[in-house]
Steps between C-alpha positions, in 0.01 A plus 500: 500500500255264326478137601698285253295300253506124558672270254259375230522144634365626836214710362228233510582431865483874574157522337380198695614642833329831429178388334423133575290554815307783337424297187378180670280701739282603206214285365540334160347726234527297181590817310693430181809721450484755219793529259687823566818666377729744675787705359809606694682786329871518585705820476874422479631854447614547860747317723225255605206373295170662590150364445172682442231450763162660552278537805155351452198712585381450859152416374606184315382164635829333401813628678362849578765765554786259427792561265494260206627459145259601224285209387161337478284239331566367151211609276371350169605818314863429590501221241401739222749787532766540230862500616835628377725228642431144612578325827835330536449127432617396849266746668216386279553133589516572873185709492320231303592247769303710751180523296194279535477477121859552377550684171731768359197730473428449869857578599494812285171607662660478845785730399263740328276509807797610710578779252134609482457503876819702537359757257161509672649544846805719433464660156825334386499355148742216426586432138617648170433865415622492139244272336199727478160442660398135556198417287192305611582537869232347725257745659572629846847539649677364191325754277623775735850349500512489119386861472839607640680345203671218691515134395538278810819295483565177690868451415631637830260303721647264763306245707595543867257280690151368557288511817158343553280641777413232763172312441336637815513863385185672375696679227748278316749565222738284301750782461788495254770753588682642199777758476639743243768767494376855544652587161210305346269790597445714190257755641335618818153652513414712803179479700487125565622515862334702775280496810198365312687253278577129538855597599522814709878544471803355320853458635828377354684318781789263543407152612629577850298824515191311387519284814419809708169557319299248702470247218290185520693177531474381140621837367808477723553146376490601134742784572742250654469284189560805281809602698643151461420497129665838442811378685512199265476717189124474422557204269177359363651152543483535880224289657183689590340454845136407550341562843191303596338401829503131594391289798803598709540858383655684212696313238763642265531306175721581202408493131 
């Protein structure tokens, strides 16, 4: 049986107990965190919600071989992709509060980055399939996305949490964890996951099953936040946790 997840109010203390000594033992790097977006897909068709996770390639410098949610850096092209449905106003405001230069366009770019990264890593396309081919899609991954006749849609996006890598790490992210129901997936393209890909395998697991995958601490923490949020009905009005490292350890703030 999996170890029970701690209550959200205890999560910062759990992170501190597990990671504080390791963090402060490292020299200060001065690395500025990069804005990143992650998408948690939730399948509610069974008796328990399941989430999609992928194992990172063992050759990666960041979390090699670990199971994670699809995600990555926000890119300039994410501001230029056409969409079918806009962000909910509450989600937009909360995302804006996490940005260095707050704007609706910036919040939209975060959500689009999560959708793009999910496509690049899993072959899953999230959006509307009945609006034709998006025109003037930016070159690169968005051009490939548009070629499948899907308009990305942000209407189903929820903001689950934010986590900022400690300042002593050599690789740092300001990661915004988003979620969407699996029914938002309009198409799947094969060939994106395999032994030579960024993700070598995908699994749909319950939150309790995910705990047996050897997850890093912050991934377990976000899963605990997600479980609590699901239990409370996934209302966008619920406060969103922000995890950052302070002088005495990890802090959990609510926005």
